[in-house]
Each structure stands twice: as structure tokens, then as C-alpha cells.
N, C-alpha and C positions, 0 to 999 in steps of 0.2 A: 817336866821341870821348864826354867826358862832357859833357853840356850844361850842368853845373851849375858847372863853371868851375873853381875852386882846392880845392874839396870833393870828398873821396871819398863816392860814394854806396854805403851799406850795404842790401841788398837781402835781405829776410827773408821767411819763409813766414807770413803772418799767420791761416791756416787750422792752424797748428799751435800748441798752448799752450804746449809750450817755448820753439818759436822767438818766438812774439809777447811770453812773458816776457822773455827775452832781449832782443830788440828795443826792447821799452819803458824795459829798465835801460839801456842803450846810449843810447838817446834822452835820458832824463834825465841820464846821466853826461857826455853830449857837450856839454853846456851849460858854456862858460866863465862867467869871472867877468862879462864884458861881457854874457852872455847870448846871445851868438853861439855857435851849435855849430860843434864844430871835424869834425862830419862830418853827411852827412844820412842820416838813417834812413827807410827806407820800405818798405813792403810791397810783395811782388812782383804781387799784384793776379791778376784772372784775363784778363790782354787782351794776348796774345802781341806785339801788334804795338806797343804802349807800350813793350813789354819791348825788343824790337827798336829802338825810336828810341834809347834810351841806349846801347844796343851791338847793331850788327847781328848779330855772331856769337852771340848770348844766345839760348838755346833755353830756355822758360818751365816744361820739366819737369827740364832742370839745376838751374836756379835755385829749384826746390821742392826738390830733392835735396840740395845743396850751398849753401853761402854762399856770397856773392859781394859782392865789394867792386870797385866800379867806382872805378879811381883816375883823378886829373884828366889826367893824360898819355894815357888811352885804355886802359890796360891793364886787366887784371883778376886780382884774386888769389882764390883759393878755401881752402875747408876751413881747416886749422888756419893757414896763411899770412895768410889774412883775417882771421881771430880775432886773430893776433900786430898785424897791422897797426892793427886797430881798439884794440886795448889801448895801443899806443902814442901814438896821439891822444887817448884819453881822459885828461882831467887827474889823474883820482883814479888810474889804472892806471899811469901815466909812469914812475913811479918803480921800477919791477921789470919793465915790458914789454921793457927794454933786453937781458934774458935771452935772449930768443929769437932774437936776432942769432947765438949759438952754436947750433952742429949740434944737440948732446944735448937741447938745451932744446926745440927747436923739434920734433924728432922726438916730445918726448913730449907736446908740444900738437897735434901731428898724429894721434899715438895716441890721445888723449883724444877730440878732436874726432870722429875715426872712429868711435868709441866710443859718442859721445852721438849720432851722426847714426845708428846701429841701434837705439838704444833710444829715439829718440823716438817710434816707432812703439805700443811699450810704454804710453806715456801717452796713447793715443786720439788721436793724428793719423791721419787716414787719406789724407790727401795726402802724408804722408812714406811713403807703403805700409807693406806688411807685414815683420813683424819677421823677420830672417834664422834659420835654421833652430839655430843656434847659440845664440839668444837666447829660445828656448822654455822653458828652466828659468828665466829673469830674468824671464820674461812671466808664468810660473805664481806667482813670489814676489810680482811686483807687483800683480798680480789678488788674490793672497789678501791681503795687508796693505790692499790697497784695500778687499776685503770686510771687512775688521776697523774700518776708520778711515774709511772712504767712503760713498757714498751706498748702495752695492749690499748693504749689510749688512742683511739681514733682520732685524726686532726677533724675539727669543725670547719665548716665550708663560710662560716662568719670570722671575719678578723678579730682577736681577742687583744690584741695590742698593737698601738701605733707608735710609729717611732718620734722621738721629742729632738731629730735632729734639725740642724738648720736649714737643712736641703729641701726644698719644696718637692712634696708628696703629691701623687697625681690624687685629683677629688673625685675623680667617676665615680667609685662606689661609695663616698661619702656626701658626697653633695647634696643641699636639699633640693626638693624639686621647684623648679620655678613656679611662680604664679604668673596667673596671665595679665 
């Protein structure tokens, strides 16, 4: 049973950057006008016994792999179904979350969640596991983009930017060779 009473508990992987950002967004979005959250957002942590105190059937490795929403009645929602329920409970997303009551929309959400679950390891989450084989081309693209814009970029010895300021810049490196 859910020890928190009438509010669902969203468990997220705090070791994963993607999950942490989404979990923080849900936490901020769950605040109602009264300041009382519509659901409880908590990281999984690394204590399997603490997780089992929430639900005896909950395995820590399953919780790392897939999003879990523990409902007040003791049931659990997983994956896209958990995402749909969270969106129904957030004040800012209730207006469109009713769509997930229809199978085609819930199916699209399930597919999107499955894709995101396979994509998370590409963003550096070691606790989410290794990327699937079919994700290797996407992994290459992500790493290439990260090398262009991220921390893994190695500075080039050649200048790529010249200042357009009015101050005169030394012309030693850019000067044309003089002819005899």
C-alpha cells in the first residue's frame, strides 16, 4: 500500500540527467494554487528496502529501468500509462491529458515513452543501461552534436572568429606574405 495516503508517488531515477530534469519539472508543475502538490515526486535512491517499504513487489532495478507511479490504492502504473496519469494530475497539463483515455493516443504515448527509455543512455546515464543496437546510429549523431556544441569539443589551433571591434588587432597571424 502507498503510505502517503491519497496522493500518488512518482519514482524517478535521480542518477539519470533526463529523468532528473523531467522529475524536477513534474515537481514544480505539481504545485497547485494552494501550494499543496497534486502528487509526490521522489527519487528512487539506492536502498532496495526503502523501495520495498513503498510496495513489497517493487524491484529497484525495475524502478531504474521504467518510470513507476504508485497509486493511493496500492496499484502501480508503469511507462506510458504512468506518464498519462501524471499528466492528468498536473494542473498545467490536465487540459489535454484526457486524450490518453483513447487507445490511439495512449498507444502513441507508450511508443514515445519506449523510445525515450531507449534514448536515455545516449545522454550519459550509466544507470539506465547501455543503448540498444538499433540506437547506435542515433548515438553517433548525439555524440557528434555534443562534440560540436558540448564539453567534448577540442579547440582548434586555427582561429575561427575574428573580432569586428574598432580596436586594431595584431595582424601577425593573418598577414599576407610580402612579395619581393
